[in-house]
C-alpha positions in Angstrom: -8.7 -13.7 1.2 -8.3 -16.5 3.1 -4.9 -17.6 4.5 -4.8 -20.7 2.1 -6.0 -18.5 -1.1 -3.0 -16.3 0.0 -0.5 -19.0 -0.1 -1.7 -20.1 -3.5 -1.6 -16.9 -4.8 2.1 -16.4 -3.5 3.2 -19.2 -4.8 1.6 -18.6 -8.5 3.0 -14.7 -7.9 6.7 -15.9 -7.9 6.5 -18.3 -10.9 4.9 -15.2 -12.5 7.2 -12.5 -11.8 9.9 -15.1 -12.9 8.2 -14.6 -16.4 7.9 -11.0 -16.0 11.5 -10.2 -15.6 12.9 -12.9 -17.5 10.4 -14.3 -20.2 9.0 -17.7 -20.6 12.1 -19.8 -20.1 15.4 -19.8 -18.4 17.2 -18.3 -21.5 15.6 -14.9 -22.8 17.2 -14.3 -25.9 15.6 -10.7 -26.7 14.8 -9.6 -23.3 16.2 -6.0 -23.2 17.8 -4.6 -20.2 19.9 -1.8 -18.7 22.2 -1.4 -15.8 20.5 0.8 -13.4 23.9 1.9 -11.6 27.6 2.0 -12.9 29.2 -1.3 -11.9 31.0 -4.4 -12.8 30.4 -7.0 -15.8 32.1 -10.4 -14.6 33.6 -13.1 -17.0 31.6 -15.7 -14.5 29.0 -15.4 -11.7 31.9 -14.6 -9.2 32.7 -11.0 -8.0 36.3 -12.4 -7.5 36.1 -13.2 -11.7 37.9 -10.5 -14.2 35.7 -7.5 -14.8 35.2 -4.3 -16.6 33.3 -1.4 -15.5 30.1 -0.5 -17.2 28.2 2.7 -17.2 24.9 3.2 -15.8 22.0 2.7 -18.5 24.3 0.7 -20.5 21.8 -1.7 -22.7 22.3 -5.3 -22.9 20.3 -8.5 -23.5 19.3 -10.8 -20.7 20.0 -14.4 -21.5 19.4 -16.6 -18.4 19.6 -15.8 -14.7 20.2 -17.7 -11.6 21.3 -17.1 -7.9 21.1 -13.5 -8.2 22.9 -13.2 -11.2 22.0 -12.6 -14.8 24.0 -13.5 -17.9 24.0 -11.0 -20.3 25.2 -10.3 -24.0 26.8 -7.0 -25.0 28.7 -5.5 -27.8 29.4 -9.1 -28.8 30.3 -10.2 -25.6 29.1 -12.5 -22.8 29.0 -11.4 -19.0 27.5 -11.8 -15.6 26.1 -8.8 -13.5 23.9 -9.1 -10.6 20.3 -9.3 -11.4 19.4 -6.2 -8.7 21.3 -4.0 -11.5 19.4 -4.8 -14.1 16.2 -3.0 -15.3 13.9 -3.8 -18.2 13.7 -1.6 -20.9 10.2 -2.2 -21.4 8.6 -2.2 -18.0 6.0 -5.2 -17.4 2.6 -4.5 -16.2 1.2 -6.4 -12.8 -1.3 -5.7 -10.4 -1.4 -5.5 -6.7 -3.1 -8.6 -5.1 -3.5 -7.2 -2.1 -2.9 -4.2 -0.3 0.5 -3.9 0.1 3.4 -1.3 1.1 5.9 0.6 -1.4 9.3 0.7 0.2 12.5 2.6 -0.6 14.6 -0.4 -0.9 14.7 -4.1 -1.2 15.4 -4.0 2.9 11.9 -3.3 3.3 12.9 -1.0 6.3 11.3 2.2 4.9 8.2 3.0 3.5 7.3 5.5 0.7 3.6 4.6 0.9 1.1 1.9 0.1 -0.6 0.5 -2.9 -4.0 -0.7 -3.0 -5.3 -4.0 -4.2 -6.4 -4.2 -7.8 -4.1 -1.0 -8.9 -1.5 -1.4 -11.4 2.2 -1.2 -11.2 5.1 -1.8 -13.8 8.0 -4.5 -12.9 11.4 -3.4 -14.1 13.5 -5.5 -12.2 14.0 -7.9 -9.3 16.3 -7.9 -6.1 15.8 -11.0 -3.6 12.1 -11.4 -2.5 11.4 -7.9 -3.8 10.6 -6.2 -7.1 11.4 -3.0 -8.3 8.6 -1.1 -9.6 7.5 2.3 -11.0 4.3 4.0 -12.2 3.1 4.3 -15.8 5.4 7.7 -16.5 8.1 6.4 -14.5 8.2 9.3 -12.4 7.7 7.1 -9.1 9.9 4.2 -8.1 10.3 1.6 -5.3 10.2 -1.7 -4.2 7.4 -4.0 -3.5 7.2 -7.4 -2.0 6.8 -10.3 -4.8 4.0 -11.9 -3.0 1.8 -8.8 -3.3 1.6 -9.1 -6.9 0.4 -10.9 -9.7 0.4 -11.0 -13.4 -3.8 -11.4 -13.6 -6.1 -8.4 -13.2 -8.1 -8.8 -10.4 -11.9 -9.1 -10.5 -13.9 -6.5 -8.4 -14.8 -9.1 -5.7 -11.3 -9.9 -5.6 -9.7 -6.3 -4.7 -9.8 -5.4 -1.3 -9.7 -2.0 -2.1 -10.9 -0.5 1.0 -13.9 0.9 -0.8 -16.8 -1.6 -0.2 -18.6 0.7 2.1 -19.0 3.3 -0.4 -19.7 7.0 0.5 -20.9 10.1 -1.0 -19.6 13.6 -0.8 -22.0 15.7 1.6 -22.9 15.4 4.9 -26.3 14.4 4.3 -24.8 10.8 3.0 -24.8 10.3 6.8 -28.1 8.7 8.2 -30.1 11.2 10.0 -30.0 9.8 13.5 -26.3 9.8 13.3 -25.6 13.4 12.3 -24.3 15.7 14.7 -25.2 19.3 14.7 -22.8 20.4 17.4 -20.5 23.0 15.8 -18.1 23.6 19.0 -16.3 21.5 21.3 -18.0 23.6 24.0 -20.9 21.5 23.6 -19.5 17.9 23.2 -16.3 16.9 22.4 -17.6 13.6 21.0 -20.3 15.4 18.8 -17.7 18.3 17.3 -15.3 15.5 16.4 -18.1 13.6 14.1 -19.3 17.3 13.2 -16.0 17.8 11.7 -15.8 14.7 9.9 -19.5 14.4 8.5 -18.6 18.0 7.1 -15.5 16.9 5.4 -17.0 14.0 3.5 -15.8 14.5 -0.1 -12.6 16.3 0.9 -9.7 14.9 -1.2 -7.3 12.0 0.0 -3.2 12.8 -0.6 -0.9 10.7 0.6 1.1 14.0 1.6 -2.2 15.1 3.3 -2.5 18.8 4.1 -5.4 19.1 6.2 -7.9 20.3 5.7 -7.6 20.9 2.1 -6.7 17.1 1.7 -6.1 14.1 4.1 -5.0 10.4 4.4 -6.4 8.2 7.0 -4.2 9.3 9.9 -4.3 12.8 9.1 -8.0 12.9 9.1 -8.4 11.6 12.5 -5.5 13.5 13.8 -7.2 16.8 12.4 -10.6 15.8 13.6 -9.7 14.5 17.2 -7.4 17.2 17.8 -9.9 20.1 16.8 -12.2 18.6 19.4 -9.3 18.7 21.8 -8.0 14.9 21.9 -4.4 14.7 21.3 -4.0 11.3 18.9 -0.8 10.2 17.1 0.1 11.3 13.7 0.4 7.8 11.9 -2.3 4.9 11.5 0.7 2.5 13.1 0.5 4.9 16.2 -2.9 5.6 16.5 -3.7 2.0 16.5 -1.1 1.0 19.1 -1.5 4.2 21.5 -2.4 2.3 24.6 -3.0 5.7 26.7 -6.5 5.1 25.0 -8.2 2.2 25.9 -8.7 -0.7 23.5 -11.9 -1.5 22.5 -13.4 -4.9 20.8 -16.1 -4.4 18.4 -19.2 -5.3 20.0 -18.1 -2.5 22.7 -17.6 0.1 20.1 -19.2 3.5 21.1 -19.8 6.9 18.9 -16.8 8.4 18.6 -14.2 5.8 19.1 -11.2 5.4 17.0 -11.7 2.2 14.5 -8.8 0.5 13.5 -7.9 -2.0 10.6 -5.5 -4.6 9.4 -5.4 -3.6 5.7 -2.1 -4.5 4.6 -0.2 -7.8 4.8 2.6 -7.1 7.4 3.4 -7.7 10.8 1.2 -5.2 12.3 -2.5 -5.0 12.6 -3.3 -1.2 12.5 -2.7 0.1 8.8 -6.0 2.2 8.5 -8.1 4.2 11.2 -11.7 6.0 11.1 -14.0 7.8 13.3 -16.7 5.5 14.4 -20.2 7.3 14.1 -22.1 4.4 15.7 -25.0 2.2 14.1 -22.5 0.3 12.0 -21.0 3.4 10.1 -17.4 5.1 10.3 -16.0 7.9 8.2 -12.2 7.9 7.2 -10.2 9.1 4.4 -10.0 6.2 1.5 -6.9 5.7 -0.6 -9.2 4.0 -3.0 -12.2 6.4 -3.3 -9.5 9.0 -3.3 -11.9 11.3 -0.9 -13.4 11.0 2.7 -16.2 8.7 2.6 -18.4 7.2 4.6 -18.3 3.0 4.9 -20.2 0.7 6.7 -18.3 -1.8 9.5 -21.5 -3.8 9.8 -20.2 -6.5 7.3 -18.0 -6.7 4.3 -14.3 -5.6 3.9 -14.0 -3.6 7.0 -15.8 -6.1 9.2 -13.3 -8.5 8.2 -10.3 -6.5 8.3 -11.4 -4.6 11.8 -8.8 -5.1 14.4 -10.0 -3.1 17.2 -11.1 0.4 18.4 -9.5 3.1 20.9 -11.7 5.1 23.3 -10.6 8.8 22.4 -13.3 10.2 24.5 -14.3 8.8 28.1 -17.7 10.5 28.1 
């Protein structure tokens, strides 16, 4: 997705989310919302105004909003509540426009996980430049940047899902010339790491990975390299920025290198990692495919998002 496309999309998203939260105009006569905390309802949009205490989950009607305040009607009265304390009774479906993080709160300081482009979330409220989202069942909650969402379902070729390379669930998905038969680190640490990786194809993906039963991208690399007697960090960010391993340009990649990708719109350049086989292929745990897969680095999504490699084994 080009920078220009992203700028246009983000501008459109802000308008879309305004509609999602408050209806088609500033006045939203029938938007049912509820308080998500015990708070105060003020006579005007000012915390120094007279107020009454209101309980969590009190259902009210949102009439209008501006400058972080919601104008509500409740029990025959009109009042004002901070917009961040109001959740829609009926969440509105939205789509992740580009791979993005889900945060614990609207500060964006603590990541809960990642949402893949094209996936569905349900918007319940806003807090500054963030929106509060839940999953379909409402059991998982978090905050996402408004700019990462759209009200329109993405077409398949617009969703940078991290799964363009494809992949199968057996070791014979690896081209014969790239397969490893080395089942011990005593033979070759590089080949043993690849042997482990290819034999984990099809293993399930999990955000709370528990190797060797399940993996996320970082734990997959951590496990395979670790078994091959190489100590790598436990998160994709830390793996990508670990300067104890030589940084490698795309044209200099060798078999066994760790490959690092910028798949999330944030300030760092390493959100995803995998193990390079050579020949333009690598193995990784894909959140989009929900399993460990083989993907192409020669073209497409991963060629576009490639940041650099790390030389884990010197020989």
